[in-house]
C-alpha positions as CSV (number, residue, x, y, z in Angstrom):
1,M,2.1,10.4,102.8
2,L,-0.1,10.9,99.7
3,G,-1.9,14.1,98.9
4,I,-1.6,17.5,97.1
5,R,0.2,20.7,97.9
6,L,-0.9,24.2,96.9
7,P,1.8,26.9,97.0
8,E,-0.6,29.5,98.4
9,P,-4.3,29.9,99.4
10,T,-6.8,30.1,96.5
11,P,-10.1,31.9,96.2
12,V,-11.6,28.8,94.4
13,L,-14.3,27.2,96.5
14,L,-13.9,23.5,97.4
15,T,-17.5,22.5,97.7
16,A,-16.9,18.7,98.2
17,A,-13.9,16.4,98.5
18,A,-13.9,12.6,98.4
19,L,-11.2,9.9,98.9
20,T,-11.8,6.4,97.8
21,V,-9.3,3.6,98.6
22,Y,-9.6,0.4,96.6
23,C,-7.5,-2.6,97.8
24,K,-7.4,-6.1,96.3
25,D,-5.4,-9.2,96.9
26,E,-2.7,-10.1,94.4
27,E,0.0,-12.8,94.3
28,D,2.6,-10.7,95.9
29,G,0.4,-9.0,98.5
30,L,-2.3,-6.4,98.8
31,A,-2.5,-3.8,96.0
32,C,-4.2,-0.4,96.8
33,T,-5.3,2.4,94.6
34,A,-6.4,5.8,95.9
35,E,-8.7,8.2,94.1
36,T,-9.2,11.8,95.3
37,T,-11.9,14.0,93.8
38,Y,-12.4,17.7,94.3
39,A,-15.5,19.6,93.4
40,L,-14.5,23.2,92.6
41,A,-16.4,26.4,92.1
42,N,-15.2,29.8,90.9
43,R,-17.7,32.5,91.9
44,A,-15.5,35.4,90.9
45,A,-16.0,37.5,87.8
46,T,-12.6,36.5,86.4
47,A,-10.8,33.3,85.7
48,I,-8.5,31.8,88.3
49,Q,-5.4,29.8,87.7
50,I,-4.7,26.8,90.0
51,R,-1.2,25.5,90.4
52,G,-0.3,22.6,92.7
53,E,1.6,19.4,93.2
54,Y,0.4,15.8,93.7
55,Y,2.9,13.9,95.8
56,G,3.6,10.5,97.3
57,A,2.5,8.2,94.4
58,S,4.3,4.9,94.7
59,S,4.9,4.3,91.0
60,S,4.6,5.9,87.6
61,Y,0.9,5.0,87.5
62,L,-0.7,8.3,88.2
63,R,-3.7,9.8,86.4
64,M,-5.2,13.3,86.7
65,S,-8.6,14.2,85.1
66,R,-10.6,17.3,85.0
67,A,-14.4,17.0,84.4
68,G,-13.7,13.4,83.3
69,H,-11.0,14.3,80.7
70,R,-7.5,13.2,81.3
71,L,-4.9,16.0,81.8
72,P,-1.1,15.8,81.2
73,L,1.2,15.7,84.3
74,N,4.7,16.8,84.7
75,Q,6.1,14.0,86.8
76,F,9.4,14.1,88.6
77,Y,11.2,12.4,91.5
78,D,11.9,14.6,94.5
79,D,15.7,14.7,94.5
80,E,16.0,16.1,98.0
81,S,13.7,13.4,99.4
82,L,15.8,10.8,97.5
83,A,19.0,12.2,98.9
84,Q,17.6,12.1,102.5
85,V,16.5,8.5,102.1
86,D,20.0,7.6,100.7
87,R,21.7,9.2,103.7
88,A,19.4,7.5,106.1
89,A,20.0,4.1,104.4
90,A,23.7,4.6,104.4
91,S,23.8,5.4,108.1
92,E,21.7,2.2,108.8
93,R,23.6,0.1,106.2
94,Q,20.4,-0.6,104.3
95,P,19.8,-0.4,100.6
96,A,18.6,3.0,99.4
97,R,15.0,3.3,98.2
98,T,13.6,5.5,95.5
99,G,12.3,9.0,96.3
100,E,8.6,9.9,96.2
101,L,7.1,10.6,92.8
102,N,5.7,14.1,92.5
103,S,3.6,15.6,89.7
104,T,2.7,19.3,89.1
105,F,-0.6,20.4,87.7
106,D,-1.6,23.8,86.2
107,F,-5.0,24.8,84.8
108,T,-7.5,27.7,84.7
109,L,-11.0,27.7,86.1
110,P,-13.2,30.1,84.1
111,A,-15.2,32.8,85.8
112,S,-18.5,31.7,87.4
113,K,-17.9,28.0,86.6
114,Q,-17.9,24.7,88.4
115,D,-15.4,21.9,87.7
116,S,-14.0,18.7,89.2
117,L,-10.5,17.6,89.6
118,S,-9.5,13.9,90.2
119,F,-6.3,12.1,91.0
120,M,-5.8,8.3,90.9
121,S,-2.6,6.5,91.8
122,T,-1.3,3.3,93.3
123,V,-0.1,3.7,96.9
124,T,2.3,1.8,99.1
125,P,2.1,1.5,102.9
126,C,4.3,3.7,105.1
127,Q,4.6,0.7,107.5
128,T,4.4,-3.0,106.9
129,D,4.5,-6.2,109.0
130,R,5.3,-4.6,112.3
131,P,3.5,-5.2,115.6
132,D,0.7,-2.7,116.3
133,T,0.7,-1.6,119.9
134,R,-2.0,1.0,119.7
135,R,-5.3,0.4,121.4
136,P,-8.1,-0.2,118.8
137,T,-10.9,2.4,118.8
138,S,-13.7,-0.1,118.1
139,S,-14.5,-3.7,118.9
140,S,-16.8,-6.3,117.3
141,M,-19.8,-7.8,119.2
142,L,-17.8,-11.0,119.8
143,Q,-14.8,-9.2,121.2
144,L,-16.9,-7.2,123.6
145,R,-18.8,-10.1,124.9
146,H,-15.9,-12.6,125.2
147,P,-12.7,-10.7,125.7
148,Y,-11.0,-13.6,127.4
149,F,-12.0,-16.5,125.2
150,A,-12.6,-15.0,121.7
151,P,-9.5,-14.7,119.4
152,Q,-8.0,-11.3,119.5
153,A,-7.4,-9.4,116.3
154,V,-3.7,-10.3,116.0
155,A,-2.7,-9.7,112.4
156,E,-0.5,-12.0,110.5
157,R,0.2,-9.0,108.3
158,L,-0.1,-5.3,109.1
159,L,-0.1,-2.4,106.6
160,R,-0.4,1.3,107.4
161,F,-1.1,4.1,105.0
162,S,-1.1,7.8,105.5
163,F,-3.2,10.3,103.4
164,E,-3.2,14.0,103.5
165,L,-6.9,14.3,102.7
166,W,-7.1,17.8,101.3
167,P,-5.3,21.0,102.3
168,V,-8.4,22.4,103.8
169,R,-6.9,25.6,105.0
170,L,-5.9,26.6,101.5
171,W,-9.3,26.3,99.8
172,A,-12.0,28.9,100.2
173,G,-15.5,28.1,101.6
174,G,-16.9,25.1,103.5
175,Q,-16.8,21.6,102.0
176,R,-18.4,18.2,102.5
177,Q,-15.7,15.5,103.0
178,K,-16.3,11.9,102.2
179,V,-14.1,8.8,102.6
180,K,-14.8,5.3,101.2
181,I,-12.6,2.2,101.7
182,V,-13.1,-1.0,99.9
183,L,-11.1,-4.1,101.1
184,P,-11.1,-7.9,100.6
185,P,-13.3,-9.4,103.3
186,Q,-10.4,-11.1,105.1
187,W,-8.8,-7.7,105.8
188,A,-9.9,-5.6,108.8
189,A,-9.4,-1.8,108.8
190,E,-8.9,0.8,111.4
191,V,-9.1,4.5,110.5
192,R,-7.7,7.4,112.6
193,G,-8.2,11.1,111.7
194,F,-11.6,10.7,110.1
195,P,-15.0,9.3,111.3
196,V,-15.9,6.1,109.4
197,R,-18.3,3.2,110.1
198,V,-18.4,-0.3,108.9
199,V,-21.1,-0.6,106.2
200,G,-20.6,-4.2,105.3
201,P,-17.9,-6.8,104.8
202,G,-14.9,-5.1,103.4
203,L,-16.6,-1.7,103.1
204,L,-16.2,1.4,105.3
205,E,-17.7,4.9,104.7
206,G,-17.5,8.2,106.4
207,E,-18.7,11.8,105.9
208,Q,-18.3,15.1,107.7
209,D,-18.7,18.8,107.0
210,G,-16.2,21.6,107.5
211,G,-12.4,21.8,107.3
212,L,-11.6,19.5,110.2
213,A,-9.6,16.6,108.7
214,D,-6.0,17.0,107.5
215,V,-4.4,13.6,107.8
216,M,-6.0,10.2,107.8
217,V,-4.1,7.0,108.9
218,L,-5.5,3.7,107.6
219,T,-4.3,0.5,109.3
220,L,-5.1,-2.8,107.6
221,R,-4.8,-6.2,109.4
222,H,-4.9,-9.6,107.8
223,A,-5.3,-12.9,109.6
224,K,-5.9,-16.3,108.0
225,R,-8.7,-17.9,109.9
226,G,-12.0,-19.5,109.2
227,P,-15.4,-17.8,109.4
228,L,-16.4,-19.6,112.6
229,L,-14.6,-18.1,115.7
230,N,-14.6,-19.2,119.3
231,G,-16.7,-17.0,121.6
232,G,-17.2,-18.2,125.1
233,P,-19.7,-18.9,127.9
234,L,-22.5,-16.6,128.9
235,F,-24.8,-16.3,132.0
236,A,-27.8,-14.1,132.4
237,V,-30.6,-13.3,134.9
238,G,-33.8,-11.5,134.2
239,G,-37.6,-11.5,134.7
240,R,-40.9,-11.4,132.9
241,L,-42.1,-7.9,132.0
242,D,-45.8,-8.8,132.3
243,R,-45.6,-10.5,135.7
244,A,-43.2,-11.4,138.6
245,Q,-41.2,-14.4,137.3
246,L,-37.5,-15.0,137.6
247,R,-35.5,-16.4,134.6
248,L,-32.0,-17.8,134.6
249,R,-29.9,-18.4,131.5
250,V,-26.7,-20.3,130.6
251,G,-25.2,-20.8,127.2
252,Y,-22.2,-20.8,124.9
253,E,-21.6,-18.6,121.8
254,L,-19.6,-18.8,118.6
255,G,-18.7,-16.0,116.3
256,I,-19.5,-16.0,112.5
257,G,-17.0,-13.5,111.1
258,E,-16.8,-10.1,112.7
259,S,-20.4,-9.1,113.0
260,A,-22.5,-12.2,113.6
261,S,-22.8,-15.1,116.2
262,T,-24.7,-18.2,117.0
263,S,-25.4,-19.5,120.5
264,L,-27.1,-22.4,122.3
265,V,-28.8,-21.1,125.5
266,L,-30.8,-22.9,128.2
267,D,-33.3,-20.8,130.1
268,H,-34.9,-21.9,133.3
269,E,-37.9,-20.5,135.2
270,P,-37.9,-21.9,138.8
271,Q,-41.0,-24.1,139.5
272,R,-42.3,-23.7,136.0
273,Y,-40.4,-24.9,132.9
274,S,-37.2,-24.6,130.9
275,S,-36.5,-23.7,127.3
276,L,-33.6,-24.4,124.9
277,A,-33.0,-21.9,122.1
278,W,-30.6,-21.8,119.2
279,M,-30.0,-18.1,118.6
280,W,-28.5,-16.3,115.6
281,E,-27.5,-12.6,116.1
282,V,-25.9,-9.8,114.2
283,G,-24.3,-6.8,115.9
284,T,-22.6,-3.5,115.1
285,H,-19.0,-2.6,116.0
286,S,-18.7,-0.5,119.1
287,G,-17.1,2.9,119.3
288,T,-15.3,4.9,121.9
289,F,-18.5,6.2,123.4
290,W,-21.2,3.7,122.3
291,P,-21.9,0.0,122.7
292,S,-22.6,-2.7,120.1
293,L,-26.3,-2.8,119.0
294,T,-27.4,-6.5,118.6
295,V,-30.6,-8.1,117.2
296,G,-31.3,-11.9,116.8
297,A,-33.8,-14.6,116.4
298,G,-34.0,-18.4,116.6
299,P,-36.1,-21.5,117.3
300,L,-36.7,-22.8,120.8
301,A,-38.2,-25.8,122.5
302,R,-40.0,-25.5,125.9
303,F,-40.3,-28.4,128.2
304,G,-41.3,-29.1,131.8
305,S,-44.5,-28.8,133.9
306,G,-45.9,-31.9,132.0
307,N,-45.9,-30.3,128.5
308,T,-43.6,-29.7,125.6
309,A,-43.9,-26.9,123.0
310,A,-42.0,-25.6,120.1
311,G,-41.7,-21.9,119.3
312,G,-39.4,-19.0,118.4
313,R,-37.6,-16.1,120.0
314,V,-36.6,-12.6,118.9
315,Q,-34.4,-10.4,120.9
316,G,-32.4,-7.2,120.9
317,G,-29.8,-5.7,123.1
318,L,-26.8,-3.6,123.9
319,S,-23.4,-5.2,124.5
320,F,-20.6,-3.5,126.5
321,K,-17.4,-5.2,127.5
322,V,-18.4,-8.4,129.3
323,I,-21.8,-7.0,130.2
324,S,-24.9,-7.0,128.0
325,F,-28.6,-5.9,128.4
326,G,-31.5,-6.8,126.3
327,V,-35.2,-7.9,125.9
328,S,-36.4,-11.2,124.5
329,L,-39.9,-12.1,123.2
330,D,-40.9,-15.8,123.1
331,V,-43.9,-17.3,121.3
332,H,-45.1,-21.0,121.3
333,H,-47.2,-22.8,118.8
334,K,-49.6,-24.1,121.4
335,Q,-50.3,-20.5,122.7
336,P,-49.5,-18.2,119.7
337,E,-51.6,-15.4,121.2
338,Q,-49.6,-15.3,124.4
339,L,-46.2,-13.6,124.1
340,A,-43.6,-13.9,126.8
341,P,-41.5,-10.8,127.1
342,F,-38.3,-10.9,129.2
343,A,-35.7,-8.4,130.2
344,W,-32.3,-9.6,131.1
345,G,-28.7,-8.7,132.1
346,Q,-25.9,-10.9,130.9
347,V,-22.2,-11.5,131.7
348,S,-19.9,-13.4,129.3
349,F,-16.2,-14.3,129.3
């Protein structure tokens, strides 16, 4: 657990709090650094002294700064924590580990002033290389569409970190809370205790108001695999939106990383013509209560009924587990003014 402790509530306002976790690959594994920043305001007519303790740093690399200027720290190892670890190690016949590194801080915030306080330190996981049996709270587009054929997120390595975000009940006032996590792209992250979203490869961000979050658990999974992932077969049925016309679809899909896919699909309209499309799609991760939102485009070739034409297709949809719904819009070079809109429902395995 990494965080700060205040011995008692303070009248100082915590107007904003932010946690940024930076992780990078090194020769001996993943190295992570955490930076916590507090925006403080003293609206009283007198100066207020703030005392506290920053705890849980994994090494002597710990820096505290106030308004961008580095402050001295009184660092010490928690003897009682060390003694407890020694006793537990002896009972399990394991080598004893070092206790957690704590650091006290003490400064005065002048009357009617605003200030910022930042801590930066290296952190070590509270759990490493153990099977993770908890159900994930989100799934990628590929995992939703092809739960039986797509590779599951089984990690070759697993790291879990725990952060006490900010002692929200000890600061006065309301505050805006932000979390940012930066990872190498081959690592996948799951966050519990704070709402975050995937912004891009290796980047998660989250924000909320109020004093809701106390502890955040960050789980990182690493799996050595190429960018092209197996997806699975798909089958769809739908119809034209501008007239009564049935359309059937069959295809196969491959994943490109966690958020994109490519597929080859064959559509057939009975007694009319068929079309072959090479689609490229991107999709968001799903959550507990919402599906994956997908958009895509690709070239197509239409054949049958005595004529052949080339064109393109754009489509969007919603993907749930196994089932998807969407709308496609086809256009052909021989009839560019005539768009062919279709709505469809799809099952995939």
